[in-house]
Each structure stands twice: as structure tokens, then as C-alpha cells.
N, C-alpha and C positions, 0 to 999 in steps of 0.2 A: 385447696385455698382457704377453706373455712377453718381448718385446724389451727393455723397461726392466730386467727382472731379469737378462737376459743381459749387458746393458751394465754393470749394477751388479756382476755376477759378474766380468766382465772387468776392471773398474776395481779391484775388490778383489784380484784375482789380480795385476794389474799393481803395485799398491801393496805386496803381499807380496813380489814379486820385487825391487822397488826397495829395500825394507827389508832383504831378505836380502843384497843387494849391499853396502849401507852397513854392515850388521852384519859382513859378511865383511871388508870393508876395515878397519874399526876393530879387529876381532879380530886380524887379521894384524899391525897396528901394535902392539897391546897385547902380542903375543907376541914383539915385537922386530924384525919386518920393517918397517922404517921407510920403505921404498920398494917396497911390494908392486906387482907387475905386474898388469895387467888379467887375464892368464891365471890367476895364482894366486888373485885375487879371485873370478873367475868359478867356478873349480873349488871353492873353499871354499863359495861361495854355492849351489852346485849348479845353476848356469845355464850356458848357452853364452856364448861371447864375443859372439856376435851379440845375445843377449838383453841382455848388459851394455851394449853400445853402443847398443841401441835405447832404453834407459832413461837413458843418460848420453851426451851428445854427445862428451865427451872426459874426460880425467882431471881437468881443472879443474872440470868440473861435478860429478864424483864427490867431489872434495875439498870442494867447496862444500856438498854434501849431508851429508858426514861432519862438516864444521865446524859445520853447523847442529845436527846430532845431539849433538855434544859440548857445545855451548852449552845445548841443551835439558836434557841430563843434569845439567850444572852448575847450571842454574836450579832443577831439581827437587830437587837435593841441598842447595841453600842454605837456611839458616834465619835469619830476621832476628834481630838482637840488640837488645833494647830499650834505648833511649838513657837510660832512667831508672835503670838499674842502676848501682852504684858503678863508677868508672873502672877499678879493678883487675880487676873481674869482666868488664867489657866487653872489656878488652884480652886477658884469658885466653881468653874465648869466641871473640873475633875470630881470635886466633892459632891456636887449636885448629881452628876451621873452615877458615881459609885453608890450614893444613897438610893437612887432609883433602882439600879441593877441589884443591889443587895436586898432590897425589899421584894423585888420580883423573884429572886431565887430562894428567898427565905424559907418557904414551906419545904421545898425539895432539900435544902441544906439541913434543916432540922431532921427530916426523915433520914437523910444520908448519915447523919452523925450517929444514929442508933445502930446502923449496920456496917458502917465503913470499916471498923476494925476487922471484920470478918469477910469483907468483900474486896477482891482485887480490882473489880470494875469500878467501884466507887472510889477506891484509893487512886486509881488512874484518873478519874474525872476530877478529883480534888487537885491533883498535880496540874491538870490542864487549866483549871480555873486560876491556880496560882500563876502559871505561865502567862495567862491572858492579862492578869493584873500587872505583872512585871513588864509586859510589852506596853500596856497602857501608860505606865509610869515613864518608861524610857522614851516613848514617842512623844509624850506630853511635856516632859521636863528633861530633854536631852542635854542641854548645856549645864543645868543645875546638878544633874546626877553624874554625868560624864562616866568615868570608870570607877566611881566610888561604890563598890559592892556593899559596903556596910550601910551607906545611906539608902541604897535600893532595898536592902533587906528590911531596914526599919520602916520605910515607906510602905513596902509590901505588907508587912505585919499589921500595920494599923488600917490597911485598906481591905482586909479580907473578912470573910464571914465570922470567924470566931470573935474578932474585936467588935464587929457590928452587933453580933448576938449578945455580947456582954453588955453593951450600951442599951440595946433595945429590950432584952429579956431579963438579965440579971439586975440591971440598974433601973429598969422600967422607964427609960427615956423615950419621949416621943421622937418621931423621925427627925424633926427639925433640930432638936437638942443633940441627937446622935450625929447629925450632919455637921453641926457646929463644932462638936468635939473632934470629928475627923478633920475639919478645916483647920482647927487650932493646931492639931498635931502635924498636918502636912505643912502648914505655914511655918511652924517652928523648925521643922527639919529642913525646909528649903530656903528659908530666909538667911541672908548673909549674917554672920556673927558680928 
């Protein structure tokens, strides 16, 4: 009878260690260390390098786990916007939410951009983020988008991290100015001609 409890205890301890490693990885990234080493991650997590490598076969596996965590956090932070609200309210709510979500994922997105060309896991998570944005758009603006794939593609492009990063980093816009640029673009694309 005590063996299942010991296994459960080991499983719980293993899960705590795994979570501590992912937490440390994401914390280092959030603090600006976009390429944290295994040594720095293990030290912050309070585990040995051996423990880190026993939970993750390589950095790709750790990046995949961190990517999953970022996606879960994004999903938990997302709030649906009712399609029955007036268009101007939906645009404002959509842009407010996108600005908030993009700021939340910013550090992880910056770190991912460095390794994504070489990481199938990060490429997969980028596609999942794109799919989430497309779903947000079609559920928030179903009548306006309809079956217009070109409109959906244009709205998706201005609502994603690369555009936000251009506004925030390359153009040095504050959050509110970047949000206003997003709102202007979404409004222009969705407003009747």
C-alpha cells in the first residue's frame, strides 16, 4: 500500500522540479537573458545540471515545455469578446486585449525569434499563436470577416508579434501608441468603404 504513495510522491516531486526549471527558464528570459544557459537555468531553479538534463533531453525539449507554458498563460489571460457588441466597442476591446497579450508574451517572443529558425518546437508554437489570433478575429468579427480570407490574413498580420515588435522596438513607440496604431489598422480594415 505504501508503494503507490511513494510513486505519487516521486511523481509530484518530479513535476515540481520540472516546473521549477521551466519557471527559471522563463524568468531569465523575462529579465532579459534571451539565451539562458543550462547552468544559469539550473542555478535559478535550485537544481543540479544533472537534474535539469534528467527532465529535459536537450534545450529543444526545454524550449518546447516553455513554449507550452507561454501558450497556456496566454490562453488563461484571453477573454472572449462578444460578436453582438457594436463594432467600435469590439475593435477597442480586441486592440486592448491584443496589446496586453503581446506585452505579456514579449520576452518569450523575443527569445524565440533567436532560435525559431532552428527549432521545430518553436516553429510549431508560432503556428499555434497565429491560429489563436485567427480564432480571436473570426469569433470577434464573424460578420465583418465572413469568408474573406484576404481580410482575415491582413487582420492577422497586423495583430501578431512581428508587427507589435516593430512598433514597440524598431519604432520605439510606447504601448498606448502601438495600441493606437493597431486600432487604426483594424478599424481601417473592418470599416465599410
